[in-house]
Residue, then its C-alpha position, 0 to 999 in steps of 0.5 A: m462649857f460654860k458661858l458668859t453673857h456679860p462682859l468681864r471684869a478685870s481680873v482679880s488674883p486670887a493672892a488678892l484674896r489668900t494671903t500667904i500665910w493664909g496657905s499654911f492655914e488652910r492646909y490645917f482647916s482641909q484636915s480639920l474638915l476631912k476628919k468631921n466629914s468621917t464621922p456621922i453627921e446629926t441633922v436637925d429639922l430646919a424651920y420655913d417659909e412656905f410661898e405657895a403657887p396653888g395647883s404648881n407641879k413645876s420645880p419649887l424654889v428654895f432659898l438658903h440665906g447667907l451668915f447672920g441671915s435666916k428665912s425672913n431675908n428672902r421673904t419680898v422676892a420669894k413673893q414675888l418669884t411665886e407669881r411671877l414663875g407660878r411655883n412654891v418657893y420655900c425660905l429655910d432658915l438654917r441650922n445656928f440661925g433664925s429659928s431652926p435649931h442650934s448645934k455645935r457643929l457648922d461646916y458646909p457638910s452639916l449644912a447641907a445635910d440638913v438640906e439634904n434631909w429637909v428635901a427628903q422629908r417633903d414630897f416634890e413632884q419635881k426635883p427644886i431648885l436651890i438658890g444660895h447666898s453667901m454660905g448659903a451658896k457654899t450651902a447648895m454647891a455642898v449639896a448639890l457634890r454630895k447628893p447630886d439627885i437632889p438639885k435639879m438646878i443650883v444658884s449660887v449668889d455671891n461665892a464660890p467653890i474655893t477657900f478665902g483668906n481674910t475676908d471672913s475677919k469682919f464677921n469674926k469682928y461682928i461676932n466680938q463685939l455682940r458678946l462684948s455688948l451682951e455678955k461683958y456689958h449688958y446693955t439694955n438698949i438695942k442702940d448701945v449694941d448697935a454702937k458698939l458694933a458701929d466700932v467695926e462696921p461703919n454701914k448701918v445698913i449691914r449693923q442692921f441685918v446683923l442686929m436682927n439677930m438680937k432680941r431687946g426684951k422687955k424695958d430695962e433687960p438685957v438685949t440678948s442674942k436668938i443665935p449661938l455667938g459661941i458657936i458660929g464665932d468658933a466656926i468662923s475663927k476655925g475657918f469652916i465658913a470661909s473653907w471649901p472642904y471637897s475636891p474636884n478630883e473626887l466630887r463634881w456636878t454636870g447639872p445647870a449651875l448659875f452664878i450670879r455676882g455682884t460687880e462691887s464685890q469680891y467673892i467670884p473674881d474672874d480668875v477662879f473661874p477654873e475651879i468653878a468649872q472643876f466642880f460645875p462644868n455646866f455653869e454660867i455667870r451673871d453680872i449685877k452691878c452692886g455688893h455683896w448683898v445682892i438680892s437685897e441691894k438689886p432685888n429686880e435684877f436679881m429676878d430679872v437674872l433668875c427667872e430668864y435662867i430658869e425658864r430658858i433652862e427648863d425649855e430646852 
């Protein structure tokens, strides 16, 4: 039984998100993912930041960033939540991002396997609460479905357990512009890379976020990438980031699941609630007036919603 504590937005049809052409591609992507899932996953050791609350034995929070993100994205809220909730908070770099190792495989089974391995290496007294944004949200959901004993709760920030159509095409454009800047033009000035990126992304804040993955180098040296643009671009092109490789007929998780969505974003439309319920029957929805980048756009509202949920569920 799910709970809604905020008024619903106007319904957005999945048809607006999934084009007719995408339907045929979706089956191909699902088959590709299933084939990948049949092979053993070689995990990588994830880099992370730890924000410690001395003496706490409460469930720690584990933040998983989105596409083009890193552990640095959530440092500010992590520090505040450590004090506010009196518990340790961890921010992870997922494979191929931040300071974590690079790997040719980039899909949700491999992203989840890394997090599962990371948790297994920790000596947590209480099960962790997994909090993911966008790609990190699907990673948190995948962990809950694959290893239901790992999380105490999961929090999905602006993403749902569904396959989207063309929503990731803009990310592919980012990759293309970055590769042109670095591999063809060999720009030495980050402003030139920004200008090339501006051809496809007018929002300066988003461009600055993406450019955090670039290494400026010394004067007159070419700008380089901290992340493997080829691997990430390939994963986006093949649909591994937009897709969702799991079926509710095979996997479901009955633990507490909170879905926080931006009201100006289309990643969790009202009419996917039944699909969410199939995977996560014990879920709740919260709305925050913002776009897709919920945590950075409205950090205080995000923390209020998160803290209320965690403290209420733990008191039940």
